[in-house]
N, C-alpha and C positions, 0 to 999 in steps of 0.2 A: 776215699780217704784211708791213706796207708797207716800202717800195724803200727807205728809210732807218733800219729796224730795226738796233738797237742791242745786242750782245751783250757782256757780263760775263764774263770768265772769271779766276777767282783760281785763280793757280799754286803749288801745293803741297809743296815737292819736301822728302823726308825728308830729305836726305842733307846739310842746313847745317853747315858745320864752327865756325862762329863760335859755333852754337848750336844742339848736335846733336839732332835728332828734332821740330826746330821748329815746327812745324804742332799737335803734339801738346803741345807746353811748355804746363801747366796756368796759367791766370792766373787768378787769386781764384775757383779750384775748378773752371774752365771750360777746354778747350785754346784755344788762339789760333785754329786754325782757326776753331772756332764763333764767338768774337767776329767773327771779318772776314765770316763768312758770313750769319750775324745783322742785321749795319750793311747789304749792299751787298743784300742781298736785296728789301730797301726802297725802294732808291733808282730813282724814276721815270723817270729820264734813262735808265732798260737797262730795253728789252724783254724780257730774260729776263739768268741769270746760273745757272753752273755752275761747279762746280771741278776743275783739273784735277790729278792728284798720278801719284805712279811708285810708289805706295805704295799697297797693299792693306790694309794695316792702317790706314791714313788715309781711304783710301776707305771700309772699314766705319765708322768715326767717323762722315762725311758721311751717308753711308745712315740711320742712325739719327737722324741731324735732320733725314730728308726733305728733303737738300738734293741737287740731280741734281750726278751725279760724273763723271768720265773717266779711268780707268786710261791714263795716257800710256807713251811711250817711257821708260826712266830714261837713256836717251845723251843726252838733250838735254842743251846747253852752257850754257842760260839759260834765265829764264820764259819769256822772248817765243818761243824755241821750244817749250816745252810748250805755249803760248796758241798759236801758228799750228798745232799738229795739231790742237788742238781745233776750231778753225774750220773746217779743213778735211773736216772730217767731215760726212757726208751730212746730219745731221738741221739745222746749223747751218750749213752751205752759204748760204743766203738772208741771212743778217743780212749787211746793206753795211758794218757799221761793228764794228768788234771792240774792245774796252777792256778793257785788263791791267790788274787794282786786285792790288796784287801781296798773297800773305798774311800778311804780319807786319805790314799796316796795320792794327791793331783801331780804329784812330779814325777811319777815311778818313771824309768827309763825303759827302752828297750834293753839295752843291758845289761841290767839289773835283771830282770826277765829272763834273759838267755843266760845270766850266770847260774841261777837258780835251777833253771831247765839241765843245763850240763852236769851240773852235780847228782841230778837226779837220774838221769842218762846212765851215770856211772855208775860207784857203789853204795849211794846214799838214799836210803828210804826217803828223804826229804832233801830238799835243797832248797837254801835261801842267803839270802846276802844281807851285809853289814858292812861299815864305813866307821873311822874313829869319832870317835864322841866330840874330842876337839877343844870343846868349853867345860869350864868347871861349872858353870851354870847348867847346860847341857846332862852333864853328868849327876849333878845332884838332884833334877827334873824329875819326878815320879811318872812324869808324861812320856819321857823318852824313856824306851827300852833298851837295857843294854843286854848284852849277851859275851859269855866267856868261851874261850873256844882253849881246845886242846891244839897240842901243836901239830897233830896232823890237820887239826878243822876243822874237828866235829865238836857240835855244840855242848860243853856242859851246864850251863845255865842262862835263862834268861830270868832278869829279874826289874824291876822299877826303882831297883834299890841303887845306891852310887859303888857297883863294883865294879873289879873287884876292889876291897879296901887295902888304903893305901896305908899302913900302919904308921911312918914316921909324917905323915900329914897330909896336905893334898898333893896330889899327883902334880907333879911340873907341866909347862905348855907341849917340849917334847915326848912327855909320854901320851898326854892325852892325843896327842897327834900320829901316836902309832897302834900299831895291833892289836895291844892289851888292853886298854879300853876301844870299845865299840859299839857303837849303836845299831841297833837292830832296825832293819826294813823292814815294813811288812809284803814281803810275797814269799809263798810255799809253792815249791814244785813237789809233786809227789805221784808215784805210780800207783796204778790203783789197788792193788794189793794192802798197801801202806796208807794208803786213803782210810780203806775198812776197817785195818788195825786202830787207826788212831781217832777213831767217830767211835767204832765198840768197845774201847774201853773207858771203864768206870772213870768219871769227872776227877782228877785227883783234888788233894788236899791243895798241892803247892798251887793247879790252878785255880781253885777258891779264893786260899787269900791275897796270890797277887794280878788276878786278875788277867791272865795270860794262857790263851789254849794253848800255845808250842809247848807249855811243861807238863801236859797230858801223855803226848808225843812223845816224851821222854820218860815218862814214869812208863808207858807200855813198853818200853825198849825201843823203841826206835833210832834211827841214826838221823841225825840231822846235820848236814856238811854245808860250812856257810862260808860262802864267798867273799871276799873284801873285794870293795870299790873302791876309788881315788875319792870320791865327794857324792853326796848325795843330800837332794834338799830334806826336810821334816818332813810329815805327814802332818797333819789335822786332827787336832785331837780334843783341844781347847779354844776358850774365847782369844787368849793371846794369839793363839797358832792360827787362828782366823783373819786377824788382823797381819800378821809377818806374811802368811799364803796371798794374801789381795795385791800387800806391796809388791811381792816378788810379780807376781802375775802382770800387773802393772807397768814393768819394767820389763819384762820380756817380749821380744815379738811372737805373734803368735799366726802369722803369716795367711791362712783363712780362718780364724778366729780368732777376729779382730773383738777387742775389748770394749765391752759398752761407752 
């Protein structure tokens, strides 16, 4: 294993409030976690990948897929804490970079993961990605996480609110398609030292209010670089997202992964 080896970890918590039993939520005949795993395992940007869950039921499904899986503490307050537990295990300590690919992103792409890793390899403590929000509906939707960046690409704030606020009324379509209005995509690449600083920092009040773990990283003084991608499918966080994702999956060709 090289000194710059990259480990991908997919946190899959069973107790989601917005979408109960989220990792096992059926999508086009297969559980959500299966769709995420089958995408992530093929990414050349990762030297290895593993699923981290607090549920033996989820772990059993993963084992049946042939996916490496680690049972983690049910006490973790965030996916990043779950990722850090896995990264600290003996068999994974030699990986220099750890990538958190959230378990509700069945359409995550290799390019998105590679872009996040590239930022963390450079001068950023954490690398992540975003894409223009594009529609007023998405901009207003609290299930869609928005990110506001500095001119150098560094994250200023993440929110479920419609940010940045447009004082003169709703932003026009051309603005929503610009880098001024961004939707965050659930992937974080960090070096080990940054991951340790993130999870060892006390939970932030803003994290508690917004229910966004990345706000703790900002509170801890970590720099988060945000790479732009042209387009990205949304994750699965609500029952409405399930319907949208199923329609999208059924419209796609999966080659060796046929839709039942």
